[in-house]
C-alpha positions as CSV (number, residue, x, y, z in Angstrom):
1,X,13.6,1.9,53.4
2,X,11.8,-1.2,52.2
3,X,8.9,-1.5,49.9
4,X,6.3,-3.8,51.4
5,X,3.0,-5.1,49.9
6,X,0.5,-6.0,52.6
7,X,-2.6,-8.0,51.9
8,X,-5.5,-8.1,54.3
9,X,-8.3,-10.7,53.9
10,X,-12.0,-10.5,54.6
11,X,-11.9,-11.2,58.3
12,X,-9.1,-8.6,58.7
13,X,-11.4,-5.9,57.3
14,X,-14.7,-7.4,58.4
15,X,-15.9,-4.3,60.3
16,X,-15.2,-0.6,60.6
17,X,-13.3,-1.4,63.9
18,X,-11.1,-3.9,62.1
19,X,-10.4,-1.5,59.2
20,X,-9.4,1.1,61.8
21,X,-7.0,-1.5,63.3
22,X,-5.5,-2.2,59.8
23,X,-5.0,1.6,59.4
24,X,-3.1,1.6,62.7
25,X,-0.9,-1.3,61.6
26,X,-0.2,0.3,58.2
27,X,0.7,3.6,59.9
28,X,3.2,1.8,62.1
29,X,5.0,0.6,59.0
30,X,5.0,4.1,57.5
31,X,6.4,5.5,60.7
32,X,9.2,2.9,60.5
33,X,10.2,4.4,57.1
34,X,8.7,1.8,54.7
35,X,6.8,2.4,51.5
36,X,3.5,0.5,51.7
37,X,1.1,-0.9,49.1
38,X,-2.0,-2.4,50.7
39,X,-4.2,-5.0,48.9
40,X,-7.6,-5.7,50.5
41,X,-10.4,-8.2,50.1
42,X,-14.1,-7.4,50.5
43,X,-15.4,-7.3,54.0
44,X,-16.1,-10.9,55.2
45,X,-19.4,-12.2,53.9
46,X,-19.9,-9.3,51.4
47,X,-19.0,-11.3,48.3
48,X,-21.5,-14.1,49.3
49,X,-24.2,-11.5,49.8
50,X,-23.6,-10.1,46.3
51,X,-23.7,-13.6,44.8
52,X,-27.0,-14.2,46.6
53,X,-28.5,-11.1,45.1
54,X,-27.5,-12.2,41.7
55,X,-29.0,-15.6,42.2
56,X,-32.3,-14.0,43.2
57,X,-32.4,-12.5,39.7
58,X,-31.0,-15.4,37.6
59,X,-30.2,-19.0,38.3
60,X,-27.1,-18.7,36.1
61,X,-26.0,-15.0,36.0
62,X,-24.0,-13.7,33.1
63,X,-20.3,-14.0,33.9
64,X,-19.5,-10.5,32.7
65,X,-22.1,-8.9,34.9
66,X,-21.1,-11.1,37.8
67,X,-17.6,-9.7,37.6
68,X,-19.0,-6.2,37.6
69,X,-21.1,-7.0,40.7
70,X,-18.7,-8.9,42.9
71,X,-15.8,-6.6,42.2
72,X,-17.7,-3.8,44.1
73,X,-17.0,-5.5,47.5
74,X,-13.3,-4.8,47.4
75,X,-13.8,-1.2,46.3
76,X,-15.8,-0.5,49.4
77,X,-12.9,-1.7,51.5
78,X,-10.3,0.3,49.7
79,X,-12.2,3.6,50.1
80,X,-12.9,3.0,53.8
81,X,-9.3,2.1,54.5
82,X,-8.1,5.2,52.7
83,X,-10.5,7.3,54.8
84,X,-9.2,5.7,58.0
85,X,-5.6,6.6,57.0
86,X,-6.6,10.2,56.1
87,X,-8.1,10.5,59.6
88,X,-4.6,9.6,60.9
89,X,-3.0,12.3,58.9
90,X,-1.6,9.9,56.2
91,X,-1.5,10.5,52.5
92,X,-3.4,7.6,51.0
93,X,-5.0,6.8,47.6
94,X,-7.3,3.9,46.7
95,X,-7.5,2.2,43.3
96,X,-9.6,-0.5,41.7
97,X,-8.0,-3.0,39.4
98,X,-8.8,-1.2,36.2
99,X,-7.4,2.1,37.5
100,X,-4.1,0.5,38.3
101,X,-4.5,-1.4,35.1
102,X,-4.0,-4.9,36.2
103,X,-4.4,-6.4,32.8
104,X,-5.9,-9.9,32.6
105,X,-7.2,-12.2,29.9
106,X,-11.0,-12.2,29.3
107,X,-11.9,-15.3,31.3
108,X,-14.6,-13.9,33.5
109,X,-14.7,-15.1,37.1
110,X,-11.4,-16.9,36.7
111,X,-9.2,-14.4,34.9
112,X,-5.4,-14.7,34.8
113,X,-3.1,-11.7,35.2
114,X,-1.0,-10.8,32.1
115,X,0.8,-7.6,33.2
116,X,0.6,-4.8,35.7
117,X,1.2,-1.1,34.9
118,X,3.1,0.1,38.0
119,X,3.7,3.7,37.0
120,X,0.8,5.3,39.0
121,X,1.7,3.2,42.1
122,X,5.4,4.2,41.9
123,X,4.6,7.9,41.5
124,X,2.2,7.8,44.5
125,X,4.8,5.9,46.6
126,X,7.5,8.5,45.7
127,X,5.2,11.3,46.8
128,X,4.6,9.7,50.2
129,X,1.3,8.0,49.7
130,X,0.1,4.7,51.0
131,X,-1.4,3.0,47.9
132,X,-4.5,0.8,48.5
133,X,-5.5,-1.6,45.7
134,X,-8.7,-3.6,45.4
135,X,-7.7,-7.3,45.4
136,X,-9.3,-10.0,43.3
137,X,-9.9,-7.9,40.2
138,X,-8.5,-6.6,36.9
139,X,-9.5,-5.5,33.5
140,X,-9.2,-7.1,30.0
141,X,-8.0,-5.5,26.8
142,X,-11.5,-4.3,26.0
143,X,-12.0,-2.5,29.3
144,X,-14.2,-5.2,30.9
145,X,-13.9,-5.7,34.6
146,X,-12.6,-9.2,35.4
147,X,-12.1,-11.2,38.6
148,X,-9.5,-13.7,39.5
149,X,-11.6,-16.4,41.2
150,X,-12.1,-17.1,44.9
151,X,-9.0,-16.3,46.9
152,X,-7.8,-14.0,44.1
153,X,-6.7,-11.2,46.5
154,X,-3.7,-13.2,47.5
155,X,-2.7,-13.5,43.9
156,X,-3.2,-9.7,43.4
157,X,-0.9,-9.1,46.4
158,X,1.8,-11.4,45.1
159,X,1.5,-10.1,41.5
160,X,1.9,-6.5,42.7
161,X,4.9,-7.4,44.8
162,X,6.5,-9.1,41.8
163,X,5.8,-6.1,39.5
164,X,7.1,-3.6,42.0
165,X,10.0,-5.8,43.1
166,X,8.9,-5.4,46.7
167,X,11.2,-6.5,49.5
168,X,8.4,-8.6,51.0
169,X,4.7,-9.5,50.4
170,X,2.9,-9.9,53.8
171,X,-0.3,-11.9,53.9
172,X,-2.4,-11.0,56.9
173,X,-4.9,-13.6,58.0
174,X,-6.7,-14.9,61.1
175,X,-3.7,-17.3,61.9
176,X,-0.3,-16.2,63.0
177,X,1.7,-18.3,60.5
178,X,2.1,-21.7,58.9
179,X,2.1,-24.5,61.4
180,X,3.6,-28.0,61.3
181,X,0.0,-29.2,61.1
182,X,-3.5,-28.1,62.1
183,X,-3.3,-27.0,65.8
184,X,-7.0,-28.0,66.1
185,X,-5.9,-31.6,65.6
186,X,-2.5,-31.5,67.3
187,X,-2.2,-29.3,70.4
188,X,1.6,-29.4,70.1
189,X,1.8,-28.1,66.6
190,X,4.5,-25.5,66.1
191,X,4.6,-22.3,64.1
192,X,7.3,-22.5,61.4
193,X,9.7,-19.6,61.2
194,X,10.4,-20.4,57.6
195,X,9.2,-22.8,54.9
196,X,10.2,-23.1,51.2
197,X,7.9,-22.4,48.3
198,X,8.0,-26.1,47.3
199,X,6.9,-27.2,50.8
200,X,4.2,-24.6,51.0
201,X,2.8,-25.6,47.6
202,X,2.7,-29.3,48.7
203,X,1.1,-28.3,52.0
204,X,-1.5,-26.1,50.2
205,X,-2.3,-28.8,47.6
206,X,-2.7,-31.4,50.3
207,X,-5.2,-29.7,52.4
208,X,-3.5,-26.8,54.3
209,X,-5.9,-23.8,53.8
210,X,-3.5,-21.0,54.9
211,X,-2.6,-19.7,51.4
212,X,-4.2,-20.0,48.0
213,X,-2.1,-22.4,45.8
214,X,-2.1,-20.0,42.9
215,X,-0.5,-17.2,44.9
216,X,2.2,-19.5,46.2
217,X,3.0,-20.7,42.6
218,X,3.2,-17.0,41.6
219,X,5.5,-16.1,44.4
220,X,7.7,-19.1,43.7
221,X,7.9,-18.3,40.0
222,X,9.0,-14.6,40.7
223,X,10.9,-15.4,43.9
224,X,8.7,-13.0,46.0
225,X,9.4,-13.5,49.7
226,X,6.0,-14.2,51.3
227,X,5.2,-13.8,55.0
228,X,2.1,-15.1,56.7
229,X,1.1,-13.0,59.7
230,X,-1.9,-12.5,62.0
231,X,-4.0,-9.4,61.7
232,X,-5.0,-9.7,65.3
233,X,-1.8,-10.3,67.2
234,X,1.8,-9.2,66.7
235,X,4.5,-11.7,65.8
236,X,7.1,-12.7,63.2
237,X,4.8,-15.0,61.3
238,X,6.2,-17.5,58.8
239,X,8.5,-16.6,55.9
240,X,7.9,-18.5,52.7
241,X,11.0,-18.3,50.5
242,X,13.4,-20.1,48.3
243,X,15.3,-23.1,49.6
244,X,18.5,-22.1,51.4
245,X,21.3,-24.3,50.0
246,X,23.5,-23.5,53.0
247,X,21.1,-25.3,55.4
248,X,22.7,-28.7,55.0
249,X,20.8,-30.1,58.0
250,X,17.3,-29.0,57.1
251,X,14.6,-30.9,58.9
252,X,13.6,-34.0,57.0
253,X,9.9,-33.2,57.5
254,X,8.5,-29.7,57.7
255,X,4.9,-30.5,58.3
256,X,2.0,-32.9,58.2
257,X,-0.9,-32.1,55.8
258,X,-4.2,-34.0,55.6
259,X,-7.4,-34.0,53.6
260,X,-10.7,-35.5,54.8
261,X,-12.6,-35.0,51.5
262,X,-11.3,-38.1,49.7
263,X,-13.1,-41.0,48.2
264,X,-11.8,-44.1,46.5
265,X,-12.9,-46.0,43.4
266,X,-11.4,-49.5,42.5
267,X,-12.0,-51.4,39.3
268,X,-11.2,-55.1,39.7
269,X,-10.3,-57.6,37.0
270,X,-9.8,-55.4,34.0
271,X,-8.0,-57.1,31.0
272,X,-4.3,-56.2,31.2
273,X,-3.8,-54.6,27.8
274,X,-2.5,-51.3,26.4
275,X,-4.9,-48.4,26.9
276,X,-6.8,-49.9,29.8
277,X,-5.9,-47.1,32.2
278,X,-7.0,-44.5,29.7
279,X,-10.3,-46.3,29.1
280,X,-11.0,-46.3,32.8
281,X,-9.7,-42.8,33.7
282,X,-10.3,-40.9,30.4
283,X,-14.1,-40.6,30.8
284,X,-13.6,-39.5,34.4
285,X,-11.3,-36.7,33.3
286,X,-13.6,-35.7,30.4
287,X,-16.3,-35.2,33.0
288,X,-14.0,-32.6,34.7
289,X,-13.5,-34.8,37.8
290,X,-10.0,-34.3,39.3
291,X,-8.2,-37.6,40.0
292,X,-5.6,-37.7,42.7
293,X,-3.9,-40.9,43.8
294,X,-3.7,-43.6,41.1
295,X,-2.5,-47.2,41.7
296,X,-2.5,-50.1,39.2
297,X,-1.7,-53.7,40.1
298,X,-1.3,-56.6,37.6
299,X,-2.5,-60.0,38.8
300,X,-1.3,-63.4,37.7
301,X,-4.4,-64.1,35.6
302,X,-3.5,-61.4,33.1
303,X,-6.0,-58.9,34.6
304,X,-5.3,-55.6,36.4
305,X,-6.8,-53.7,39.2
306,X,-7.0,-49.9,39.0
307,X,-7.6,-47.8,42.1
308,X,-7.9,-44.0,42.2
309,X,-9.1,-41.3,44.5
310,X,-11.4,-38.3,43.8
311,X,-13.0,-35.5,45.9
312,X,-15.8,-37.0,48.0
313,X,-18.3,-34.7,46.3
314,X,-17.5,-36.3,43.0
315,X,-17.7,-39.9,44.1
316,X,-21.3,-40.6,42.8
317,X,-20.5,-39.1,39.3
318,X,-17.2,-40.9,39.1
319,X,-18.8,-44.2,40.1
320,X,-21.5,-43.9,37.5
321,X,-18.9,-43.2,34.8
322,X,-16.6,-46.0,35.8
323,X,-19.4,-48.6,36.1
324,X,-20.3,-47.8,32.5
325,X,-16.7,-48.1,31.4
326,X,-16.1,-51.3,33.4
327,X,-19.0,-53.0,31.8
328,X,-17.7,-52.3,28.3
329,X,-14.2,-53.4,29.3
330,X,-15.4,-56.7,30.9
331,X,-14.2,-55.8,34.3
332,X,-15.1,-58.1,37.2
333,X,-16.2,-55.6,39.8
334,X,-16.3,-51.9,40.8
335,X,-15.9,-51.0,44.5
336,X,-16.1,-47.5,46.1
337,X,-15.3,-46.1,49.6
338,X,-16.4,-42.7,50.6
339,X,-14.8,-42.8,54.1
340,X,-11.1,-42.4,53.5
341,X,-8.6,-39.7,54.2
342,X,-5.2,-38.7,53.0
343,X,-2.3,-37.9,55.3
344,X,1.0,-36.6,53.9
345,X,4.5,-35.7,55.3
346,X,6.2,-32.8,53.5
347,X,9.8,-31.6,53.6
348,X,12.6,-30.6,51.2
349,X,15.0,-32.4,53.7
350,X,13.5,-35.7,52.5
351,X,15.8,-35.4,49.4
352,X,18.9,-36.0,51.6
353,X,17.5,-38.1,54.4
354,X,17.2,-41.9,54.1
355,X,14.6,-44.0,55.9
356,X,11.8,-41.4,55.9
357,X,9.2,-43.8,54.4
358,X,10.2,-46.6,56.8
359,X,9.8,-44.3,59.8
360,X,6.3,-43.2,58.5
361,X,5.1,-46.7,57.9
362,X,6.5,-48.1,61.2
363,X,4.9,-45.3,63.2
364,X,1.5,-45.9,61.6
365,X,1.7,-49.7,62.0
366,X,2.6,-49.4,65.7
367,X,-0.8,-47.6,66.4
368,X,-2.8,-50.0,64.2
369,X,-3.3,-47.7,61.2
370,X,-3.6,-49.7,58.0
371,X,-2.3,-48.0,54.8
372,X,-4.5,-48.5,51.7
373,X,-2.6,-46.5,49.1
374,X,0.8,-44.8,48.9
375,X,2.0,-42.0,46.6
376,X,5.2,-40.1,46.6
377,X,7.1,-37.2,45.2
378,X,10.6,-35.9,45.8
379,X,9.5,-34.0,48.9
380,X,6.3,-35.7,49.9
381,X,4.9,-39.1,50.9
382,X,1.1,-39.5,51.1
383,X,-0.9,-42.4,52.4
384,X,-4.6,-43.1,52.1
385,X,-6.2,-44.5,55.2
386,X,-9.6,-45.1,56.8
387,X,-11.0,-41.7,57.8
388,X,-11.7,-42.8,61.4
389,X,-7.9,-43.1,62.0
390,X,-7.1,-39.6,60.5
391,X,-6.4,-37.7,63.7
392,X,-4.6,-40.6,65.3
393,X,-2.3,-40.8,62.3
394,X,-1.6,-37.1,62.2
395,X,-0.7,-37.0,65.9
396,X,1.4,-40.1,65.6
397,X,3.4,-38.8,62.6
398,X,3.8,-35.4,64.2
399,X,5.6,-37.0,67.1
400,X,7.5,-39.6,65.1
401,X,9.2,-36.8,63.1
402,X,10.0,-34.6,66.1
403,X,7.6,-31.8,65.2
404,X,6.0,-31.5,68.6
405,X,6.6,-28.2,70.4
406,X,8.6,-28.3,73.7
407,X,8.3,-26.2,76.9
408,X,11.5,-24.4,75.9
409,X,9.9,-23.1,72.8
C-alpha cells in the first residue's frame, strides 16, 4: 500500500461534473489499496472573482482581509469533493489549512510554510479516510489565515507529501506531462517519461508553465517524487525525480524552453572603472525590477558596454532609471529593444557531453538566426534572439538535438 498525495488544479475542479470525475479518479486509487490525500485549488475563475469583489470595495485591500477572502475558494472545493466521495460510499474528510495546522510565517498573500502538523491526517488515513486539504493556505502563529501566493496549491501538495513522507506527489493539470517543448510550437514535441528536479527547475524558470517553480524547489529539497498527470485522460505522465547516477548515457538535452516576454537595455560607452556595473544595475534592482541576462564588454578606448535583459513589462521603468544613471556616469548612449526572445536548451547530460554549444550555434546559423546574447549554466545554454525568429529557432533546435517524436513512439 502506497501513500499518495494528489493535487488537482482549478481547471480539474472547475465544475460539479469535473469534481465528480475527480471523485471517481480518487476512488480508483482507494480501490487499488492506496492511502490518498487530496489537495485542491479553487474552482477555475473563482479566485479572480473574489479579488474583483475586493477591488470594488477598495483600490488596495488590506492584505490580512484579502487572505481571509481568497482562501474561501479552496474551502468550497474541499467540501464539494468530500460530498462527492461520500456519495460513492467513501469515508472522506475535508480540512482547511488552519485545521490541519499548516503553520506559515505572517507574510500575508505570500506566506512561507514553516511546518505541518500531520497527526490529524495520519489518524484519518489509518481509519480509512480520504483526506482532502485546501491548497494555497495556512495559518500564522497568531491564528491569522495566510495564503501562499498564486500557484500555492502546488506548494501545499508537495509540502504535505514531504511531511507525510508520501511515496509520490501527483500534480493533475490540463496537460498530460512535461514535454520536450511547447507542443503548440513544435508538433513533434514528445512527452518525457522522466526529468530531474534540476532540469524541471531550469525549464520552469525559463518559461515552461507546467509547474510552479517554488513547488519544484520544495520537492527537490525534500526529494519528493513528483508526477505530472492529466485530469482529463489516463496516462503515465512525467516523473520528476533525482538524477539517476546509473544512467551514464542520459540525453544531452532534455528539452527546449523559451520566453517571449523579454526586453533588452544596453548602456554604451561607460567609463571602465570599479563599481560601474553596480552603478548601472543597482538602481534597477532597488526598483524591484528583476534582471536576467547580463553581458559586459570592455572596448579598447577604456570604456565598457553593459547589456542586460528584463521582463518586457518593466522595460519603460528600467529605461528611465538607466538613462538617469547613464547621464551621471557620462555614458555615450542608451539603447533598448522590446522585441527579443530567449531560447534555452536544458539537460543534465550536458555535464558529460562535449560540443553542445557548438551544435546549438551551428544549427541556428544554418537557418539565419542571429544570436544577440549568450548565457550558460552547468545544465543550460540560453540565447537572446530577435522575437520574430523564436518559433523557427525552437523547431530547429528541437530537431538538432534529436528531440522530435518518431512514428514508432
